[in-house]
C-alpha positions as CSV (number, residue, x, y, z in Angstrom):
1,M,-26.1,93.3,193.8
2,K,-25.8,89.4,193.1
3,R,-28.2,89.6,190.1
4,M,-26.5,92.4,188.6
5,A,-23.3,90.9,188.9
6,L,-24.7,87.6,187.4
7,T,-26.5,89.5,184.4
8,I,-23.3,91.5,183.6
9,G,-21.3,88.1,183.9
10,V,-23.7,86.4,181.4
11,G,-23.3,89.5,179.0
12,L,-19.5,89.3,179.0
13,L,-19.5,85.7,178.4
14,G,-21.6,86.5,175.4
15,L,-19.1,88.7,174.0
16,M,-16.1,86.2,174.8
17,L,-18.2,83.5,172.8
18,L,-18.6,85.7,169.6
19,S,-16.8,84.3,166.6
20,P,-13.6,86.0,165.4
21,A,-14.1,89.3,163.6
22,V,-12.6,88.3,160.4
23,W,-12.8,85.2,158.0
24,A,-11.0,84.1,155.2
25,G,-13.0,83.3,152.2
26,H,-12.9,80.6,149.5
27,G,-12.8,82.9,146.3
28,K,-11.2,85.9,144.7
29,K,-8.0,85.5,146.5
30,D,-5.9,85.5,143.4
31,E,-7.7,88.4,141.8
32,E,-6.8,92.2,142.2
33,D,-7.7,93.4,145.4
34,K,-10.9,95.3,145.4
35,R,-12.0,96.4,148.9
36,A,-15.5,97.9,150.2
37,I,-16.7,99.2,153.4
38,L,-20.4,98.3,154.4
39,L,-22.0,100.6,156.9
40,A,-24.6,98.7,158.9
41,A,-27.0,100.5,161.1
42,F,-30.4,99.8,162.6
43,G,-31.6,102.6,160.4
44,T,-33.9,105.6,160.7
45,T,-36.9,107.2,158.7
46,I,-36.6,110.5,160.1
47,P,-34.7,113.0,157.9
48,E,-33.2,114.9,160.8
49,A,-31.8,111.7,162.3
50,Q,-30.3,110.4,158.8
51,K,-28.1,113.5,158.8
52,A,-26.0,111.8,161.5
53,L,-25.5,108.8,159.5
54,D,-24.5,111.1,156.5
55,E,-21.9,112.5,158.7
56,V,-20.4,108.9,159.8
57,E,-20.2,108.1,155.9
58,K,-18.4,111.6,155.4
59,R,-15.8,110.4,158.0
60,V,-15.4,107.1,156.7
61,R,-14.8,108.4,153.0
62,Q,-12.3,110.8,154.6
63,E,-10.6,108.2,156.5
64,F,-10.4,105.4,153.5
65,P,-10.1,107.6,150.3
66,G,-10.9,105.5,147.2
67,V,-12.7,102.6,149.1
68,E,-16.1,101.9,147.9
69,V,-18.5,102.5,150.7
70,R,-22.1,101.2,150.9
71,W,-25.1,101.2,153.3
72,A,-27.5,98.5,154.8
73,Y,-29.9,98.7,157.5
74,T,-30.6,96.0,159.7
75,S,-34.1,96.8,160.7
76,G,-36.6,95.1,158.3
77,M,-39.4,97.3,159.8
78,V,-37.4,100.6,158.8
79,R,-36.7,99.3,155.5
80,K,-40.2,98.8,154.7
81,K,-41.3,102.0,155.7
82,L,-38.7,103.9,153.7
83,A,-39.7,101.6,150.7
84,S,-43.3,102.9,151.2
85,M,-41.7,106.5,151.0
86,G,-39.8,105.7,147.7
87,K,-36.6,105.1,149.3
88,T,-34.8,101.8,148.9
89,L,-32.2,100.5,151.5
90,D,-30.6,97.2,151.3
91,S,-30.4,94.6,154.3
92,P,-26.8,93.7,155.1
93,E,-27.2,90.3,153.1
94,M,-28.6,92.0,150.0
95,A,-25.8,94.5,150.2
96,L,-23.0,91.7,150.6
97,A,-24.7,89.8,147.7
98,R,-24.5,93.1,145.5
99,L,-20.8,93.5,146.4
100,M,-20.1,89.9,145.7
101,D,-21.9,90.1,142.4
102,E,-19.7,93.1,141.4
103,D,-16.5,91.1,142.2
104,F,-15.3,92.7,145.4
105,T,-12.7,90.6,147.1
106,C,-12.5,91.9,150.4
107,V,-15.2,93.5,152.7
108,A,-15.3,95.4,156.1
109,I,-18.4,95.8,157.8
110,L,-18.9,98.7,160.4
111,S,-21.7,98.0,162.8
112,L,-23.3,101.3,163.9
113,H,-25.0,99.5,166.7
114,T,-24.5,100.4,170.2
115,I,-23.9,97.0,172.0
116,P,-23.2,93.6,170.4
117,G,-26.9,92.5,170.8
118,R,-29.1,90.2,168.7
119,E,-28.8,92.5,165.4
120,F,-24.9,92.4,165.8
121,H,-24.7,88.8,166.2
122,E,-27.0,88.2,163.2
123,L,-24.9,90.4,161.0
124,A,-21.6,88.8,162.1
125,Q,-23.0,85.2,161.7
126,N,-24.3,86.2,158.2
127,A,-21.0,87.9,157.2
128,R,-19.2,84.8,158.2
129,L,-21.2,82.6,155.8
130,F,-20.5,85.0,153.0
131,G,-17.0,84.7,153.9
132,Q,-17.1,80.9,153.7
133,M,-19.1,80.8,150.3
134,S,-17.3,79.2,147.4
135,G,-16.4,81.7,144.8
136,G,-17.1,84.6,147.2
137,F,-15.1,87.0,149.1
138,G,-11.5,86.5,149.9
139,K,-11.8,88.1,153.3
140,V,-14.9,89.6,155.4
141,S,-14.1,91.5,158.5
142,V,-16.9,92.9,160.9
143,A,-15.8,95.8,163.3
144,W,-17.2,95.6,166.8
145,P,-20.0,98.0,167.7
146,L,-19.5,101.0,169.9
147,L,-19.6,99.6,173.3
148,S,-17.2,96.5,173.1
149,S,-14.7,97.0,175.5
150,R,-14.0,98.7,179.1
151,E,-12.0,101.1,177.3
152,D,-14.7,101.9,174.8
153,N,-17.2,102.4,177.9
154,V,-15.2,104.9,179.4
155,R,-14.3,106.9,176.2
156,V,-18.1,106.9,175.4
157,A,-18.9,108.0,179.0
158,K,-16.5,110.8,179.0
159,A,-17.5,112.0,175.5
160,M,-21.3,112.1,176.3
161,I,-20.7,113.8,179.6
162,R,-18.9,116.9,177.5
163,Q,-22.2,116.8,175.4
164,I,-24.3,117.9,178.4
165,P,-25.6,121.6,178.0
166,S,-23.3,124.0,179.9
167,G,-26.3,125.3,181.7
168,R,-26.4,122.0,183.8
169,K,-25.7,122.3,187.5
170,P,-23.8,119.5,189.2
171,Q,-26.9,118.4,191.1
172,D,-29.1,118.4,188.0
173,V,-30.0,114.7,186.9
174,V,-29.1,113.4,183.3
175,V,-31.1,110.5,181.9
176,L,-29.6,108.7,178.8
177,M,-32.2,106.9,177.0
178,G,-30.8,103.4,175.5
179,H,-32.5,101.1,173.3
180,G,-31.9,97.9,175.4
181,S,-32.3,94.3,174.3
182,E,-34.5,92.5,176.6
183,H,-33.9,88.8,175.6
184,H,-30.0,89.2,174.6
185,P,-27.2,89.0,177.4
186,S,-25.3,92.0,175.9
187,D,-28.3,94.0,177.5
188,A,-26.2,93.9,180.8
189,I,-23.8,96.3,179.0
190,Y,-26.3,99.2,180.0
191,S,-26.0,98.3,183.7
192,A,-22.2,98.3,183.2
193,M,-22.4,101.8,181.5
194,N,-24.3,103.1,184.7
195,Q,-21.7,102.0,186.9
196,V,-19.1,103.8,184.5
197,F,-21.3,106.9,184.4
198,H,-21.9,106.9,188.2
199,E,-18.0,106.6,188.9
200,L,-17.6,109.9,186.7
201,D,-20.7,111.6,187.8
202,P,-23.4,110.1,190.4
203,N,-26.3,112.1,188.9
204,I,-26.0,110.5,185.4
205,H,-28.2,107.4,184.8
206,V,-28.8,105.0,181.7
207,A,-32.2,103.8,181.2
208,T,-33.6,101.8,178.2
209,V,-36.8,101.4,176.2
210,D,-36.7,97.5,175.9
211,G,-34.1,96.3,178.5
212,Y,-32.9,96.9,181.9
213,P,-32.7,99.2,183.6
214,Q,-36.0,101.0,182.4
215,L,-37.2,104.7,183.6
216,E,-39.2,103.2,186.4
217,D,-36.0,101.5,187.8
218,I,-34.1,104.8,188.1
219,L,-36.9,106.8,189.5
220,P,-36.0,106.3,193.2
221,K,-32.7,107.5,192.4
222,L,-33.9,110.7,190.9
223,A,-36.1,111.2,193.8
224,A,-33.1,111.0,196.1
225,A,-31.2,113.9,194.2
226,K,-31.5,117.4,195.4
227,T,-33.0,118.9,192.1
228,R,-36.0,119.2,190.0
229,K,-34.3,119.5,186.7
230,V,-33.8,116.7,184.4
231,F,-31.8,116.5,181.2
232,L,-33.0,113.9,178.7
233,M,-30.6,112.7,176.0
234,P,-30.5,109.8,173.5
235,F,-28.0,107.0,174.0
236,M,-28.5,105.6,170.5
237,A,-26.7,106.3,167.2
238,V,-29.5,108.8,165.9
239,A,-32.2,110.7,167.6
240,G,-35.0,108.8,165.8
241,D,-38.4,107.7,166.6
242,H,-37.5,106.3,170.1
243,A,-35.9,109.7,171.1
244,R,-38.4,111.9,169.5
245,N,-41.5,109.9,170.7
246,D,-40.9,107.7,173.6
247,M,-38.3,110.0,175.2
248,A,-39.3,113.6,174.2
249,G,-42.9,113.1,172.8
250,D,-46.0,114.8,174.4
251,E,-47.9,111.6,174.9
252,P,-48.6,110.7,178.7
253,D,-46.2,107.6,178.5
254,S,-43.3,109.4,177.3
255,W,-40.3,109.8,179.6
256,K,-40.6,113.4,179.2
257,S,-44.4,113.6,180.3
258,V,-43.8,110.9,183.1
259,L,-41.2,113.0,184.6
260,K,-43.1,116.4,184.3
261,A,-46.2,114.6,186.1
262,R,-43.9,114.1,188.9
263,G,-42.8,117.7,189.2
264,Y,-39.6,117.6,187.2
265,D,-38.4,120.3,184.8
266,C,-37.3,118.6,181.7
267,E,-34.5,119.8,179.2
268,V,-34.4,117.6,175.8
269,V,-31.4,117.3,173.9
270,L,-32.1,115.5,170.5
271,K,-28.8,114.6,169.3
272,G,-27.7,110.9,168.7
273,T,-24.4,109.6,169.6
274,A,-23.2,109.4,165.9
275,E,-23.7,113.4,165.9
276,H,-20.7,113.5,168.4
277,A,-17.2,113.4,166.7
278,E,-15.6,111.8,169.7
279,I,-17.9,109.0,169.8
280,V,-17.7,108.4,166.1
281,D,-13.9,108.1,166.6
282,V,-14.5,105.0,168.8
283,W,-16.6,103.4,165.8
284,L,-13.6,104.5,163.5
285,D,-11.1,102.9,165.6
286,H,-13.1,99.7,165.3
287,L,-13.2,100.0,161.6
288,R,-9.6,100.7,161.4
289,T,-9.0,97.3,163.2
290,A,-11.3,95.5,160.6
291,M,-9.6,97.1,157.9
292,R,-6.3,96.0,159.0
293,H,-7.5,92.4,159.1
294,L,-8.1,92.4,155.3
295,D,-4.5,92.7,154.7
């Protein structure tokens, strides 16, 4: 318990130390205001998962009509794979450079990441540098990712519970797969989310691919539940490669296979959090705040 409290404390300290979300620039202040929104996601190479991001863009365009909207993928691996498929996606830095070259004066960046982990911090740091560049943007504002406050955590948890299939019985277990960030203190947010879910429903657990807790960490809790039914759901923006292979794949080491080998009946829900309107609402609230900072 002490170790978990320390981990969560370190994670919260990391959030507190993050630089402010808006930076005044050194250029274009006297020019006519020309705004843009940059949507920054980890990215995906799976067309079915891409549809979720397309819906986010649709919501953003409806909320901010007339504002230029661009995309950037923070994962270099995803960008390279897409390039081999003939599709070009910019990195955040390239997307910002293009906007600067096209004389945009103010840019709001919406992080479609789940936690303020390594990729979000790199995004925020590099956005700050663009804001400080001589002759660059007048203002650059970065919206927080999905889970950035206790209020966010509770809103998202309640929204996820409403997405569980109606056929689930109260004793049935739900396991949510998060990505995790092994070497970043914000990984502790997944432990915090476990606490939030347990307060709402003790049979819902969050585990991660690359952080803590992992599936093996929650197996004893599943064994203690009086059920042999497990619902598997992604706790990531899109139901991409991790969800389709690491969680729901047929390989022996997938979560579904591991649980089936232990006698559980698994039902898979392949929908990312960006496919749920209530959860996108949280991201949009963060973007509205970032846009107000451009005024």
